[in-house]
C-alpha positions in Angstrom: -59.6 -19.8 7.6 -57.2 -19.8 10.5 -58.8 -18.7 13.7 -55.8 -16.6 14.7 -55.5 -14.6 11.4 -58.1 -12.3 10.0 -58.3 -11.3 6.4 -57.2 -7.7 7.3 -54.0 -9.1 8.8 -53.1 -10.8 5.6 -53.7 -7.7 3.6 -51.6 -5.7 6.0 -48.8 -8.3 5.6 -49.1 -8.2 1.8 -49.1 -4.4 1.8 -46.0 -4.3 3.9 -44.2 -6.8 1.7 -45.1 -4.7 -1.5 -43.8 -1.5 0.1 -40.6 -3.2 1.2 -40.0 -4.7 -2.3 -40.8 -1.4 -3.9 -38.3 0.4 -1.6 -35.6 -2.2 -2.4 -36.2 -1.9 -6.1 -36.0 1.9 -5.8 -32.7 1.8 -3.9 -31.3 -0.7 -6.5 -32.3 1.7 -9.3 -30.6 4.6 -7.5 -27.4 2.6 -7.1 -27.4 1.5 -10.8 -27.9 5.2 -11.9 -25.0 6.4 -9.7 -22.7 3.7 -10.9 -23.5 4.4 -14.6 -22.9 8.2 -14.1 -19.7 7.8 -12.1 -17.9 5.4 -14.3 -19.1 6.6 -17.6 -19.6 4.4 -20.7 -16.1 2.8 -20.8 -14.5 3.4 -17.4 -11.2 5.0 -16.8 -8.5 4.4 -19.4 -4.8 4.2 -18.7 -2.4 5.5 -21.3 1.1 4.1 -21.1 4.1 5.4 -23.1 6.0 2.7 -24.9 9.8 3.2 -24.3 12.0 3.6 -27.3 14.7 1.1 -26.8 16.7 2.4 -29.8 16.8 5.9 -28.4 17.8 4.6 -25.0 20.6 2.6 -26.6 21.8 5.6 -28.5 21.9 7.7 -25.3 24.0 5.0 -23.6 26.4 4.9 -26.6 26.8 8.7 -26.5 27.4 8.8 -22.7 30.0 6.0 -23.1 31.8 8.0 -25.9 31.9 11.1 -23.6 33.4 9.0 -20.8 35.9 7.5 -23.1 37.0 11.0 -24.3 37.4 12.2 -20.8 39.5 9.2 -19.8 41.6 9.6 -22.9 42.3 13.2 -21.9 43.3 12.2 -18.4 45.6 9.4 -19.7 47.3 11.8 -22.2 47.8 14.4 -19.4 49.3 11.7 -17.1 51.7 10.4 -19.8 52.9 13.8 -21.0 52.0 16.5 -18.6 53.3 17.6 -15.3 51.3 17.1 -12.1 51.6 19.7 -9.5 50.8 18.6 -5.9 51.1 20.4 -2.7 51.1 18.6 0.7 49.5 20.4 3.5 50.1 19.3 7.1 47.0 19.0 9.2 46.5 19.3 12.9 45.5 15.7 13.0 48.9 14.6 11.7 50.6 16.5 14.4 48.6 15.1 17.2 48.8 11.5 16.1 52.3 11.0 14.6 53.0 7.6 13.0 55.3 5.4 15.0 58.8 4.9 13.7 59.2 1.7 11.7 60.8 -1.2 13.5 63.6 -3.2 12.1 62.5 -6.5 10.5 64.5 -8.7 13.0 63.3 -7.1 16.2 60.5 -8.6 18.4 57.5 -6.6 19.4 57.7 -4.9 22.8 55.7 -6.6 25.5 52.7 -4.7 26.7 52.5 -3.7 30.3 49.3 -3.6 32.2 47.9 -0.1 32.9 49.2 1.6 36.0 52.8 0.3 35.8 
């Protein structure tokens, strides 16, 4: 025997080790039970809807036909009908009138510095 260790010290060490291992085993069992209860037998399942490409194509064709009909009506009206338009002057046009057009052969006016 070792002079520094008595038989009761060894039994205390073994008892402490057994209790620690038992506590660890118990906690692992608790974790295993919680995981099995929370996730269920198969886990969460995702359900995806498969897009129907034929139906999508049919919708595109129908919308294209509607657009073509509308454009055909517009073209018929432009070819045969009268268009009524009314021009309304705005205040903006009165404040900033457009400059008069210059003759093609005239040179641009030189710009003077401010204050002269």
